[in-house]
N, C-alpha and C positions, 0 to 999 in steps of 0.2 A: 499543473504538475501531472506527470504520468507516473503511476506506481506500477512496477512490474514485480510480481511475486513469483520467485523461482519455485516455491514450495519445495518438495524433495523429489520432483520428477527425475527419472534416470537421465533425461535429456540435459540435466545440469550437473551430472556427476563428473568429477575429475576436470579435465581440460575443457569439457563442454561448457562449464560455467564461465570460463574465461573467454571462450569463443563468442558466446552470446553477449557477454559484457562489452566486448569490442564492437559488436554490431550496434548495441545500444548507445555506446559512446559516439559512434559515427553519426547516428541519427540525431543525438542530442546536440552535437557540435554544429550540425547543419541547420537545425531549426531553433537553436538557442532556447530550448524548453527544459525546465527542470525535470529530470527523470531520476527516480529513486528506485533502486533494486532492493528487494528484501530477500535475503538469502540465508541459508543454513549458517549457524555459528561456525561451522567447520570451514566455510569458504569466504567469510566476509573480508578478511584481511587480504587474501589473494585477489579478490575482486576489486577492493579499494585501490590496490596497486595499479590497476588499469586506468585510473583517473576518472572513475565514475563514483557517484554517491551511492553508498550501500548501507542499509540498515539491517538490524536483526529481525527475524520473523516473530520473535517473542522475547520478552524480558520479564524477570521476576521482581517481586516487591522488595527483596532483600539485596542490598547493594554492597555490603562488606561484612566480614566476620565469619562466624561458624555456620556456614550454609553450603555444605558440600553439594555439588551438582546443580546449583542454581546459576542462572545467567544474570550477571551484574551489569547494570547500566553504567555504573561508575567505572568499572573495569573496561567496559566497551569504549567509554569516552577517552580513557587513557591510551587507547589504541587508535583513536580517530574515528570511531564509529559513534555517530551522534543521534541515533534514532532507532525506533522499533515499532512494529505493529504489536498490538495486544488484542486479545479476545477474538481472534479470527474464528469464523464459523467452525473450522476444523480443530480448534484448540480453545474452547471457550473457558472463561474464568467465572468464578463467583463474583457477584456485585461488589462485595466487600474487598475482595482482592483487587479488582479493577480500581476502585477508589483509592486504595492504599498505594498501588503502583503509580498512579498518576500523581497523587499528592506528594509522594516522597521521591520523585524523580530528581536527579541532579539538575542544576541550572544549565540550560543550553542543550539538554537532551530532549529531542522531539518525540512525541508519542502520537501515533495514529490508532485510535480505538475503533474497533470494528463493531458495527451494529447490524443485526439481522432483521430488525423490525422498527417501525415508527415508534412503538411503545418504549423502546430503549433510548431513544434519541434525547429526550428532555433531561433525564437524570445524568446521562453521559455528558451533555453539554454543560451542565452546572459544574462538573468536575474540571472543566477547561483543558481537555487534551488539545494539542495543537490542531489535530484533524480528527474528524469522524468519517470513517469509511462505511458507507451504507451499501450492504450487499444482500438483497433479498435472496434467500436460499433457493427459491424455485428457478432462479436464472443462473446460478453458479454452474459453470461448465457447460452451459447450453450452447449448442451449435447453431441454433436458429433464432432465439430471442435473447434479449438483454434487459437490464434494468431500464434502459431507455424505451423499452416497449410500453412502459407505464410512466410517461413523463409527469403525470399529475402527482405521482408518489414522490418523485424527486423534488418537485416544487413544494410539496407539503413539508418534507423534511428540511428543505433549505429555509423555510419560514420559521421552523422551530428552533433553528440553531442561531445563537447570537454570540457565543463566546469561543466557538471553534470554527474551522473552515471545513466545508463539505467536499469529500471525494466520493464518487459513486463507482461501483463495480458490479460484477456478475454478468458474464456473457458479453461484455464490451469487446468489440473487435473491429468496428468500422468507423470511418470518418463521421457518418451520420449519427452514430451512437454518441460520439464526442460532442457534436454540434447540439444535439438535443439536450444532453446533460448540462452543458455550459449555459444554454439558454434558460434552463429551469433553475439555475442557481448554484450548481456545483462549480468548484474551482479546478477540478481535475478528475481524472478517471483512473481506475485500477484494472490491471489485466494480469492474467496468469497463463492458463492453457492456450489462450488465443495467440500468445507470443511464443511461449516455451515449446509448445507442441507443433507449431507451424513449420511447414517445409520451407517457408521463406519468411522468417521473422523480420528481416529488414523491410520487406515490402509492406507487411502488416503494420509495423511500427511507423513507417513513413506515412501511411494512410491516416493513422491515428494522429500523428503530429500535425499533419496538414489540416485536420479538423480544428485545431486551435487557431489557425490563421483564417478560418472561415466564419468566425463569430464576430 
């Protein structure tokens, strides 16, 4: 799996979100790899209509009723949006909220729970999110290094996880990053600025996709 987080970079505002989605679909169709976009709740339906898989960037623990302003997984599923990130480094939640969100999710709604440290991994795994996204903060947005710079940490995390699947991110931008991550036990990689801010996102994503065929 390749996860591409749009965040709320201005490069994804308006029609730019659709233009990037079309590039992503082109690469996905060529390599037959599951690619999931996480986008603003303002854009997910428009992006979904391009034939790509898109999730929310965050979802709340309350799914229906008197909860003005909350984002409902149940409502998202009614619109064909079947997954979400939670606890991203840029929007962290309390442990109790994470547990409640995972436990009360509707059937069929996938959750990828973000972890910034090895210490978070064990209790997150016991909650059984579908995926755990491991992103060491020191590599987030890095133009030089990535999580794959410390392959032993990926291996350690992969050995701790038994109930979820491991995705790794933070600074991932090359085929070699992918190869290292998969060899150390990850099933996929997550990207954001490396794709969204690139002058040639198709070239970057193609290189990433080719990494999956090299392992």
